[in-house]
C-alpha positions, -999 to 999 in steps of 0.1 A, spaced: 103 -320 -685 103 -282 -686 135 -265 -676 130 -237 -651 157 -212 -645 168 -202 -611 154 -167 -615 120 -182 -625 121 -204 -594 128 -174 -572 99 -155 -587 76 -185 -585 86 -188 -549 70 -155 -542 39 -165 -560 36 -198 -540 43 -179 -508 15 -155 -515 -9 -183 -525 1 -202 -493 -8 -171 -472 -42 -171 -489 -48 -208 -482 -36 -205 -446 -60 -176 -439 -88 -196 -455 -80 -226 -433 -79 -205 -402 -111 -188 -412 -128 -222 -417 -115 -234 -383 -127 -202 -365 -162 -203 -381 -166 -240 -374 -156 -234 -338 -180 -205 -335 -209 -226 -347 -199 -257 -327 -196 -237 -295 -229 -220 -302 -214 -185 -303 -234 -181 -335 -261 -202 -351 -262 -213 -388 -295 -193 -391 -277 -162 -379 -250 -164 -406 -270 -179 -435 -272 -146 -454 -248 -124 -436 -215 -133 -419 -213 -102 -396 -226 -121 -366 -194 -142 -364 -171 -134 -334 -147 -105 -339 -117 -128 -345 -134 -147 -373 -144 -113 -388 -107 -101 -387 -95 -133 -404 -124 -130 -430 -113 -94 -438 -77 -104 -441 -87 -133 -464 -108 -109 -485 -78 -86 -488 -58 -113 -505 -81 -107 -536 -73 -70 -538 -37 -59 -543 -24 -94 -548 -44 -97 -580 -22 -69 -595 8 -87 -581 -1 -119 -600 -6 -99 -632 29 -83 -627 43 -118 -623 27 -129 -656 41 -99 -674 75 -106 -659 75 -141 -673 68 -127 -708 101 -109 -706 134 -119 -691 133 -120 -653 160 -102 -634 169 -96 -597 147 -64 -596 115 -83 -603 125 -110 -577 133 -85 -550 102 -64 -556 80 -95 -556 94 -108 -524 92 -74 -507 55 -73 -517 48 -108 -503 66 -100 -471 45 -69 -467 14 -90 -473 24 -115 -445 31 -86 -421 -2 -70 -431 -21 -102 -425 -4 -109 -392 -14 -75 -379 -49 -79 -393 -55 -111 -375 -38 -102 -342 -36 -67 -328 -54 -52 -358 -35 -19 -351 -50 1 -380 -22 27 -382 5 1 -383 -15 -21 -407 -21 9 -430 16 18 -430 25 -18 -441 -3 -18 -467 11 15 -482 46 0 -483 32 -30 -502 12 -8 -525 42 14 -534 63 -17 -539 37 -29 -564 37 6 -581 75 5 -584 72 -30 -598 48 -18 -625 68 13 -633 99 -9 -637 81 -34 -659 67 -5 -681 102 10 -684 117 -24 -694 89 -31 -719 85 4 -735 118 23 -730 147 -1 -723 168 -8 -753 180 -44 -753 
């Protein structure tokens, strides 16, 4: 059995929370697309090569799902780098702030889709990730242990 420290568990919690968001959006997307086909809002022929004919709600969820493969990829890379060095509270806090911003961003995206508010939350998540990377670079290249 592998021993996992409390800090590692906290950091992995953020990873699992982000992955769960992605899975939840995919589940919701599948449900909405199935419903759209079942209720004849769209035919299979209409969406065979292009999904733009799905109803707006399904499009919103599809866009939000696709967003989970943009900034979060850099998040996952930062987590891997964090595990290569000792994990501290700063990494844990930044990881959780980023994940919380992703949840808020996704909630806005699939509900009101208020672009101004959604963009503000996106920028907060982006800058959290930038700070995460700057901190990791500082720890790796400058910090004297």
